C-alpha positions in Angstrom: 0.1 0.0 0.0 1.3 3.4 -1.1 1.8 6.3 1.4 -0.1 9.4 0.2 -0.2 11.1 3.5 -3.4 13.1 3.7 -5.1 11.6 0.7 -7.4 8.7 0.7 -6.9 5.7 -1.6 -10.2 6.6 -3.2 -9.1 10.1 -4.3 -5.8 8.9 -5.3 -7.2 6.1 -7.4 -9.9 8.3 -8.9 -7.2 10.9 -9.8 -5.0 8.4 -11.4 -8.0 7.1 -13.5 -9.3 10.6 -14.4 -8.8 12.4 -17.8 -5.6 14.4 -17.8 -7.2 16.8 -20.2 -8.6 18.6 -17.1 -6.5 21.2 -15.3 -8.2 20.0 -12.1 -6.9 16.6 -12.5 -3.4 17.8 -13.3 -3.6 20.0 -10.1 -4.6 16.8 -8.2 -1.7 14.8 -9.6 0.6 17.6 -8.5 -0.9 18.0 -5.0 -0.9 14.3 -4.4 2.7 13.8 -5.5 4.0 16.8 -3.5 1.6 16.4 -0.6 -0.1 19.8 -0.9 -2.8 20.4 1.5 -6.3 20.7 0.0 -7.2 23.3 2.4 -4.2 25.6 1.2 -5.2 24.8 -2.5 -8.8 25.6 -1.9 -7.8 29.0 -0.3 -5.4 29.9 -3.2 -8.3 29.4 -5.8 -11.0 30.6 -3.5 -13.1 27.6 -4.0 -14.4 24.9 -1.3 -12.4 21.8 -0.5 -15.3 19.9 -2.0 -14.7 21.6 -5.3 -11.0 20.8 -5.1 -11.8 17.1 -4.6 -14.1 17.2 -7.4 -11.5 18.7 -9.7 -9.1 16.1 -8.5 -11.2 13.1 -9.4 -12.5 14.6 -12.7 -16.0 14.7 -11.9 -16.1 18.6 -12.2 -14.1 20.6 -14.7 -12.7 24.0 -13.6 -14.2 27.0 -15.5 -12.0 28.8 -18.0 -10.8 31.4 -15.4 -9.8 28.6 -12.9 -8.2 26.5 -15.6 -6.0 29.4 -16.5 -5.1 30.0 -12.8 -4.4 26.3 -12.2 -2.1 26.0 -15.3 -0.3 29.2 -14.3 0.2 27.9 -10.7 1.4 24.4 -11.9 3.9 26.1 -14.3 5.3 28.1 -11.4 5.4 25.3 -8.9 7.0 22.7 -11.1 9.8 25.2 -11.7 10.4 25.1 -8.0 10.7 21.4 -7.6 
């Protein structure tokens, strides 16, 4: 069994099986891999934690504005790691 710190196996598996075309799924992969707290991410994007989890598992797709913000965030954060 893998250690994903604060993430349940359910969300990790749902994210792994979700369509990577969604910026929310990409955000989920990053946050799971680098152990980013959902509460911090939800504050950054000014959305609820439920929204973040739905983005992560691909059941909700971020709107255009959030997609742009997520992709910018990921670009900056991947440069740091």
